[in-house]
Structures are given as C-alpha cells and as structure tokens.
C-alpha positions as CSV (number, residue, x, y, z in Angstrom):
1,M,-28.6,4.3,2.0
2,A,-28.7,1.4,4.5
3,P,-25.3,0.2,5.6
4,S,-23.9,-2.7,3.6
5,V,-23.0,-5.7,5.7
6,Q,-19.4,-6.8,5.2
7,P,-19.0,-10.5,5.8
8,S,-15.9,-11.4,7.8
9,P,-13.2,-13.7,6.3
10,A,-14.0,-16.2,9.0
11,Q,-17.5,-16.7,7.5
12,R,-15.9,-18.2,4.4
13,S,-13.8,-21.3,3.9
14,A,-11.3,-19.5,1.5
15,P,-10.5,-16.1,0.1
16,R,-12.3,-15.0,-3.0
17,T,-10.6,-15.7,-6.3
18,N,-13.0,-14.3,-9.0
19,I,-13.0,-10.5,-8.9
20,G,-15.2,-8.1,-10.9
21,I,-14.0,-4.6,-11.6
22,I,-16.2,-1.8,-12.8
23,G,-14.0,0.3,-15.1
24,G,-11.4,-0.8,-17.6
25,G,-8.8,2.0,-17.7
26,Q,-5.2,1.9,-16.8
27,L,-5.9,1.5,-13.1
28,A,-7.6,-1.8,-13.7
29,W,-4.9,-2.7,-16.3
30,M,-2.2,-2.3,-13.7
31,M,-3.9,-4.9,-11.5
32,G,-3.1,-7.6,-14.0
33,P,0.3,-8.8,-12.8
34,A,-0.8,-8.7,-9.2
35,A,-3.9,-10.8,-10.1
36,Q,-1.7,-13.4,-11.8
37,K,0.7,-13.4,-8.8
38,L,-2.3,-14.0,-6.4
39,G,-4.0,-16.5,-8.6
40,L,-7.1,-14.3,-9.2
41,S,-9.4,-14.1,-12.1
42,L,-10.4,-10.5,-13.1
43,Q,-13.6,-9.7,-15.0
44,I,-14.0,-6.2,-16.3
45,Q,-17.0,-4.0,-17.1
46,T,-15.9,-1.3,-19.5
47,P,-17.4,0.6,-22.5
48,S,-14.9,-0.3,-25.2
49,D,-13.0,-3.4,-26.2
50,S,-10.0,-1.1,-26.8
51,D,-9.8,0.0,-23.1
52,P,-6.5,-0.9,-21.5
53,A,-7.8,-3.5,-19.0
54,V,-9.3,-5.7,-21.7
55,A,-5.8,-7.0,-22.3
56,I,-5.5,-8.5,-18.8
57,A,-9.2,-9.5,-18.2
58,T,-10.3,-13.1,-17.9
59,Q,-13.6,-12.0,-19.3
60,T,-14.8,-8.6,-20.5
61,H,-18.4,-7.3,-20.1
62,L,-18.9,-4.5,-22.5
63,G,-21.1,-1.7,-21.4
64,A,-21.2,1.8,-19.9
65,I,-19.9,2.1,-16.3
66,Q,-23.4,3.1,-15.1
67,D,-25.2,0.3,-17.0
68,V,-26.6,-1.8,-14.2
69,A,-27.8,-4.6,-16.5
70,V,-24.1,-5.2,-17.4
71,T,-23.1,-5.0,-13.8
72,Q,-25.8,-7.6,-13.1
73,A,-24.1,-9.9,-15.6
74,L,-20.8,-9.2,-14.1
75,A,-22.1,-10.0,-10.6
76,E,-23.4,-13.4,-11.7
77,Q,-19.8,-14.4,-12.7
78,C,-17.9,-12.9,-9.7
79,E,-17.6,-13.3,-5.9
80,V,-17.0,-9.6,-5.3
81,I,-17.2,-6.4,-7.3
82,T,-14.8,-3.5,-6.8
83,F,-14.3,-0.2,-8.6
84,E,-11.6,1.4,-10.8
85,N,-13.4,4.7,-10.8
86,E,-16.2,6.5,-9.0
87,F,-18.4,7.3,-12.0
88,V,-21.1,4.9,-10.8
89,D,-24.8,5.1,-9.9
90,L,-25.0,4.0,-6.3
91,T,-28.8,4.0,-6.2
92,A,-29.0,1.5,-9.1
93,L,-26.3,-0.6,-7.6
94,E,-28.0,-0.8,-4.3
95,A,-30.7,-3.1,-5.8
96,L,-27.9,-5.5,-6.7
97,H,-26.5,-5.3,-3.2
98,Q,-29.9,-6.0,-1.7
99,S,-30.1,-9.1,-3.9
100,G,-26.8,-10.4,-2.6
101,T,-24.0,-8.8,-4.7
102,Y,-20.9,-8.1,-2.5
103,F,-19.2,-4.8,-3.2
104,A,-15.9,-3.8,-1.8
105,P,-15.7,-1.1,-0.8
106,A,-19.3,-1.2,0.3
107,L,-21.8,1.2,-1.4
108,S,-22.4,2.8,2.0
109,S,-18.7,3.5,2.2
110,L,-18.7,5.2,-1.1
111,Q,-21.9,7.2,-0.6
112,P,-20.3,10.1,1.4
113,L,-17.4,10.5,-1.1
114,L,-18.7,10.6,-4.6
115,D,-20.1,14.2,-4.4
116,K,-17.4,16.6,-3.4
117,F,-19.8,18.7,-1.3
118,D,-20.9,15.6,0.6
119,Q,-17.2,14.5,0.9
120,R,-16.3,17.9,2.4
121,G,-19.2,17.7,4.8
122,Y,-18.3,14.2,5.9
123,L,-14.7,15.1,6.6
124,Q,-15.8,18.3,8.5
125,G,-18.2,16.1,10.6
126,Q,-15.2,13.8,11.4
127,N,-13.2,16.9,12.6
128,I,-10.7,16.4,9.7
129,P,-9.4,19.7,8.5
130,V,-10.6,20.9,5.0
131,P,-10.6,24.3,3.2
132,E,-13.6,26.5,3.7
133,F,-16.3,25.7,1.2
134,I,-19.9,26.3,0.1
135,A,-22.4,24.5,-2.2
136,L,-23.5,27.0,-4.9
137,E,-26.8,25.3,-5.3
138,S,-27.6,26.6,-1.9
139,V,-27.8,30.1,-3.4
140,A,-31.5,30.8,-4.0
141,E,-32.6,31.2,-7.6
142,G,-33.7,34.8,-7.0
143,D,-30.4,35.8,-5.4
144,R,-28.1,34.5,-8.0
145,S,-27.8,37.7,-10.1
146,T,-26.6,39.7,-7.1
147,W,-24.8,37.0,-5.1
148,Q,-21.3,37.9,-3.9
149,N,-18.6,35.2,-3.3
150,P,-17.9,35.2,0.5
151,L,-14.6,33.3,0.2
152,G,-12.5,35.9,-1.5
153,F,-10.2,35.6,-4.6
154,P,-8.6,33.6,-5.9
155,V,-11.2,30.9,-5.3
156,V,-11.5,27.3,-6.6
157,L,-14.6,26.2,-8.5
158,K,-15.1,22.4,-8.6
159,A,-17.7,20.2,-10.3
160,R,-19.3,18.2,-7.5
161,R,-19.4,15.0,-9.5
162,L,-17.4,13.3,-12.3
163,G,-14.4,15.5,-12.3
164,Y,-11.0,13.9,-13.0
165,D,-7.5,14.8,-14.2
166,G,-8.2,18.5,-13.8
167,Q,-11.5,18.5,-15.6
168,G,-14.2,20.2,-13.6
169,T,-11.7,22.2,-11.5
170,S,-10.8,25.9,-12.1
171,V,-8.9,28.5,-10.1
172,I,-11.0,31.7,-10.5
173,K,-9.1,34.9,-10.0
174,T,-11.8,37.6,-10.2
175,A,-15.4,38.3,-9.5
176,E,-16.0,39.0,-13.2
177,E,-14.5,35.6,-14.2
178,L,-16.6,33.8,-11.7
179,K,-19.8,35.5,-12.9
180,T,-19.0,34.6,-16.5
181,V,-18.5,30.9,-15.6
182,L,-21.6,30.7,-13.5
183,E,-23.8,32.4,-16.1
184,R,-22.5,29.9,-18.7
185,E,-22.5,26.7,-16.5
186,G,-25.1,27.4,-13.8
187,F,-24.8,27.2,-10.1
188,D,-26.1,23.8,-9.3
189,P,-23.3,21.4,-10.2
190,F,-20.6,23.3,-8.4
191,L,-18.7,23.5,-5.1
192,L,-16.8,26.7,-4.3
193,E,-13.8,26.4,-2.1
194,A,-11.3,28.8,-0.5
195,F,-7.9,28.9,-2.3
196,V,-5.2,27.5,0.0
197,P,-1.8,29.1,-0.4
198,F,-0.1,25.8,0.3
199,E,3.7,25.2,0.5
200,R,3.4,21.8,-1.1
201,E,0.8,19.1,-1.9
202,L,1.0,15.8,-0.2
203,A,-0.7,12.4,-0.6
204,I,-1.0,9.0,1.0
205,M,-2.3,5.7,0.0
206,A,-3.9,3.5,2.7
207,A,-5.7,0.2,2.7
208,R,-8.1,-1.6,5.0
209,S,-9.2,-5.2,5.1
210,S,-12.7,-6.4,6.1
211,S,-11.2,-7.6,9.4
212,G,-10.1,-4.0,10.2
213,E,-6.3,-4.4,9.4
214,I,-4.9,-1.1,8.1
215,V,-1.7,-0.5,6.1
216,T,-0.4,3.0,5.2
217,Y,2.1,3.8,2.5
218,P,4.7,6.5,2.8
219,V,3.6,10.1,2.7
220,V,4.5,11.5,-0.8
221,E,4.9,14.9,-2.3
222,T,2.9,15.6,-5.5
223,K,3.3,18.3,-8.1
224,Q,0.1,19.5,-9.9
225,E,0.2,21.4,-13.1
226,N,-3.1,22.7,-14.6
227,Q,-4.8,20.6,-11.9
228,V,-3.2,17.4,-13.3
229,C,-0.5,15.4,-11.4
230,A,2.9,16.0,-13.1
231,W,5.1,14.0,-10.7
232,V,5.2,12.2,-7.3
233,L,8.2,12.0,-5.0
234,A,8.3,9.3,-2.4
235,P,9.0,9.7,0.5
236,A,8.1,13.4,1.1
237,D,10.6,15.4,3.0
238,V,8.2,16.4,5.9
239,S,8.5,16.3,9.6
240,N,7.6,13.3,11.7
241,E,4.7,15.2,13.1
242,I,3.3,15.8,9.6
243,Q,3.8,12.2,8.7
244,K,2.0,11.0,11.8
245,E,-0.9,13.4,11.3
246,V,-1.4,12.4,7.6
247,K,-1.3,8.7,8.5
248,A,-3.7,9.3,11.3
249,I,-6.1,11.1,9.0
250,A,-6.0,8.2,6.5
251,Q,-6.7,5.7,9.2
252,R,-9.6,7.7,10.6
253,I,-11.2,7.9,7.1
254,L,-10.8,4.2,6.5
255,T,-12.2,3.2,9.9
256,G,-15.0,5.8,9.9
257,L,-16.2,4.6,6.5
258,N,-15.8,0.9,7.3
259,F,-13.9,1.0,4.0
260,V,-12.6,-2.2,2.4
261,G,-9.9,-1.6,-0.2
262,I,-7.4,1.1,-0.9
263,L,-7.9,4.8,-1.1
264,G,-5.8,7.9,-1.8
265,V,-5.9,11.1,0.3
266,E,-4.6,14.3,-1.2
267,L,-3.7,17.1,1.2
268,F,-2.4,20.7,1.3
269,Q,0.5,21.4,3.7
270,T,1.0,25.0,5.0
271,G,3.6,25.2,7.7
272,N,2.8,22.6,10.3
273,Q,-0.8,22.3,9.2
274,V,-2.5,20.0,6.7
275,Q,-5.9,20.1,5.1
276,V,-7.5,17.4,3.1
277,N,-8.0,18.3,-0.6
278,E,-9.7,15.2,-1.9
279,I,-10.3,11.5,-1.3
280,A,-10.0,9.0,-4.1
281,P,-11.8,5.8,-3.1
282,R,-9.6,3.5,-5.2
283,T,-6.1,3.1,-6.5
284,H,-4.7,6.4,-7.4
285,N,-2.0,8.2,-9.5
286,S,-0.1,9.2,-6.3
287,G,0.5,5.5,-5.6
288,H,1.8,4.4,-9.0
289,Y,5.4,4.5,-7.7
290,S,4.6,1.5,-5.4
291,L,4.7,-0.8,-8.4
292,D,8.5,-0.5,-8.5
293,A,9.4,0.8,-5.0
294,C,7.3,-1.0,-2.4
295,V,7.1,-4.5,-1.1
296,T,3.4,-4.6,-2.1
297,S,2.0,-2.3,-4.9
298,Q,-1.2,-0.4,-4.4
299,F,-2.7,-2.7,-7.0
300,E,-1.8,-5.9,-5.2
301,Q,-3.0,-4.3,-2.0
302,Q,-6.4,-3.5,-3.4
303,L,-6.8,-7.1,-4.6
304,R,-5.6,-8.5,-1.3
305,A,-8.2,-6.3,0.6
306,V,-11.2,-7.1,-1.6
307,S,-10.4,-10.8,-1.9
308,D,-9.9,-11.2,1.9
309,R,-6.2,-12.0,1.8
310,P,-3.8,-10.5,4.4
311,L,-2.6,-7.1,3.5
312,G,1.1,-6.8,2.4
313,S,3.9,-4.6,3.6
314,A,3.9,-1.0,2.2
315,D,7.5,-0.4,3.0
316,L,9.8,1.1,0.4
317,T,12.4,-1.2,-1.2
318,V,14.6,1.7,-2.3
319,P,15.7,4.9,-0.6
320,A,13.4,7.1,-2.7
321,T,11.6,7.2,-6.0
322,V,10.0,9.6,-8.4
323,M,7.0,8.9,-10.7
324,V,6.5,11.2,-13.7
325,N,3.2,11.2,-15.7
326,L,3.4,11.0,-19.5
327,L,0.7,13.4,-20.5
328,G,-0.5,14.0,-24.0
329,Y,1.0,17.1,-25.5
330,E,-0.7,17.0,-28.9
331,S,-3.7,15.5,-30.7
332,A,-2.4,12.5,-32.6
333,R,-2.6,8.8,-33.2
334,S,0.8,7.4,-32.2
335,D,2.5,4.8,-30.0
336,Y,5.6,7.0,-29.6
337,T,7.9,4.1,-30.0
338,E,11.1,6.1,-30.2
339,K,10.3,8.2,-27.1
340,R,9.3,5.1,-25.1
341,Q,12.6,3.5,-25.9
342,Q,14.5,6.6,-24.8
343,L,12.5,6.7,-21.5
344,S,13.1,3.0,-20.8
345,A,16.9,3.6,-21.3
346,L,17.1,6.2,-18.4
347,P,18.9,4.9,-15.3
348,N,16.6,2.9,-13.0
349,A,13.6,3.6,-15.1
350,H,10.4,1.5,-15.2
351,L,8.0,2.6,-18.0
352,Y,4.3,1.9,-18.1
353,W,2.5,2.6,-21.4
354,Y,-1.3,2.4,-21.2
355,G,-1.9,1.5,-24.8
356,K,-4.3,4.2,-25.6
357,A,-4.8,4.7,-29.3
358,E,-5.3,8.5,-29.3
359,S,-3.3,11.2,-27.7
360,R,-4.7,14.6,-26.7
361,P,-3.3,17.4,-24.6
362,G,-3.4,16.4,-20.9
363,R,-4.5,12.8,-21.4
364,K,-2.6,10.3,-19.3
365,L,-0.9,8.0,-21.7
366,G,1.6,6.4,-19.4
367,H,4.1,7.0,-16.6
368,V,7.7,6.3,-15.8
369,T,9.1,5.6,-12.3
370,L,12.8,6.3,-11.6
371,N,14.2,4.8,-8.5
372,L,16.7,7.0,-6.7
373,T,19.9,6.0,-4.8
374,S,20.4,9.0,-2.5
375,T,19.6,8.5,1.2
376,E,19.6,12.0,2.4
377,P,16.4,14.2,1.7
378,T,18.2,17.1,0.1
379,A,20.2,14.8,-2.2
380,Q,17.1,12.9,-3.0
381,R,15.4,16.1,-4.0
382,Q,18.3,17.0,-6.3
383,E,18.4,13.6,-7.8
384,A,14.6,13.6,-8.4
385,E,14.8,17.0,-10.1
386,K,17.5,15.7,-12.4
387,A,15.4,12.6,-13.2
388,I,12.3,14.7,-13.9
389,A,14.3,17.0,-16.2
390,A,15.7,14.0,-18.1
391,V,12.1,12.7,-18.7
392,N,11.0,16.2,-19.8
393,Q,13.8,16.4,-22.3
394,I,12.4,13.3,-24.0
395,W,8.7,13.8,-23.4
396,P,7.4,17.3,-24.0
397,T,5.0,19.0,-21.6
398,A,1.7,20.3,-23.0
C-alpha cells in the first residue's frame, strides 16, 4: 500500500470540525461529550440504529463496517474519517483515499497492525520485544498431519484477524488439544505464540498529532480473566526504568508508523523485562479510566489529534484510580437498573452504561471507575482491591 500523505495543520486555515467515525459501539459513544466540548460534529457509520454511538451522532450512516459504499457517503459529509475498531477493509478504503478522503490514522499506518502476524513482524523489525511466534499458514499442507509445535506448552493460539474481547484467543495446554483445534478450525487463520509466564500485564495509551507531537498516559496494570480485561489500575506500581521503557516503546511505535490519533499498547512484564502483547490502533479499554482521572480523556485526545487541535495533558488528576469492566454474566434482556444504582452509590464512583439491549456472558455492558485517595503504592493497591471487591459484590462475574 502506498504511503498516505498527511497534510500538516499549517496547510489549512482552521482545525477540522466535522469528524466521521467508522464504528458505532461504546468507544465511539464515549467520544460524545468530548466532541461537544470541542465543538465537533460526529457522523457515525454503524450497522444498527440501536448501536450505542447513534445516541451521540450528528448523523448516522447505517451499514456494515466494511461497506465501502456507506463509507463513501460518510466521506462526502466529513473532513476526516477515523476508526472505532479495526474490522475494516483497507484495500477497499484505499480507493477512497486515492480520491481524496483523509483518514486519521492513515491507512498505511494501520496496514502493519490489523493482522496479528504482520503486527508481530513489524514490531520485531523495529527491535521491539515480542513473544516468540509463528504463522501456522506457513506449515505446508502435506506436513500438517505430522507437524509438531516448536514453541512448547502451554502455547497461545490467536486468530490473525478480527479477534476481540478474548474471542479468537486460546491458551492451549497439550499437543492433543492443539491438534483437535487445528483439525476443526484449520491452520490458515492462526498465529501461534509462546506463552509468557508474566508477573503482570501492563498497558499504555499514547497519542500523536499530525505535526509529530506525542503525549503518553500513565503506565497502568491490567487484569485479564478468560482473555477479557477485568480491571485496570492507574498508575501501575512499576519501577522508573519500566515506565521509561514502556513509554519509549509507545513513542517508537507512533513515530515509526507516522500514526495520527491514539493507540493502546498492551505488554507483559517479567522481572525487569517487557514484551509487547498487542497494539490496539484506537481508543482502548485500558484507557477508560482517563474519563474521570486525567486532564484529557483518551476520547478527547483522539478527537484532538484527528481534528488537528493541540494535544491535551494526560496527567492524572487524582492519586490513583481503578476501572472495573461490567461484563455480562447471563443471557438476558435487562437494563439492570437496581445494580446500576448500587454501583453509582459507591464512593468516588463514575458509572458508564453502554445501553446495549441484550446481555450475554462476557459481553462488555459498561464500566465503573472508582477514584482512589491513597498516595502510596501499597495503600493504593489495597484500596483498589477493596473497590474491586465492592463492585463484584454488586455485579457478579461470569
């Protein structure tokens, strides 16, 4: 794919005000207040008029995320198009880019990231540490019945495209289990990755403007359960060396990709070493805490970057904070009014309910952020654990 040219802010008389977003889920929905604050109009491309972001859109363009005809209609109404998710067809969108549609981040910035094998290869080429990996499609057809996994067990099997919220990711414990999965699913769509016996999982949000300005958020600790984020603690209790390395990695990724917008980097920490797990080229679950605990939320930062406004401060406004995801624990149709009232009544709680009509196990229905008052890391951890336990008493886990 040919590099996309990113016009500089100096080439325009004013920042952009009419923003198109491909995707209408909760990540787009949470941009609504920031758009209002900045005086921006948001137009959304999304499959259903019941999707969360329809409620905050100036205009909605109904259609599948990969429907380029709908994206064409969106482009005709907007000055820039950005992305809520990465389930897009870059080849089809390139025709729109060539005809003048401005995407931020650029399609060429997204191209190395959407396939997990390509993403791993890109990071490796940039000398950024990643777990050992192989593409299973590289195993010749005739060798598949006798092929032996060279990475040992346990091992992580990942769908190369379209995986999210734990879907498409499995920890495989035995050769028999891996053989069963591959006989059922096939080799071609998957990446195989060495299991990392990490001490904790970390993440960072970082943003870059078209002028090259970069802002990094605090390094946070995340807790994954069944490959889905359960909670995020900001800031993470890690050494200054780890903080510097994680921020440097995020900056290298943004600069190397000529990325315009915000992205999330998830990492494994083992001792004094970190490895990148995944890059999310958009706003991300690990940055939701910023809505209530940072000078500039990740959602406002994304809009600032793609509309060519100066980036805002990512500093914390509280000593620490914890964000707990509210995951579906049953298959039901309910707005859980009583539980939401109880969650909202917790000390220093900020509840976000995504307005999804149906619950199912593991589905992200909302989140709650609880700002903490402790200033010392050990006390912050203890306060966070109590806050998480209080949420879990009200909201069952699946």
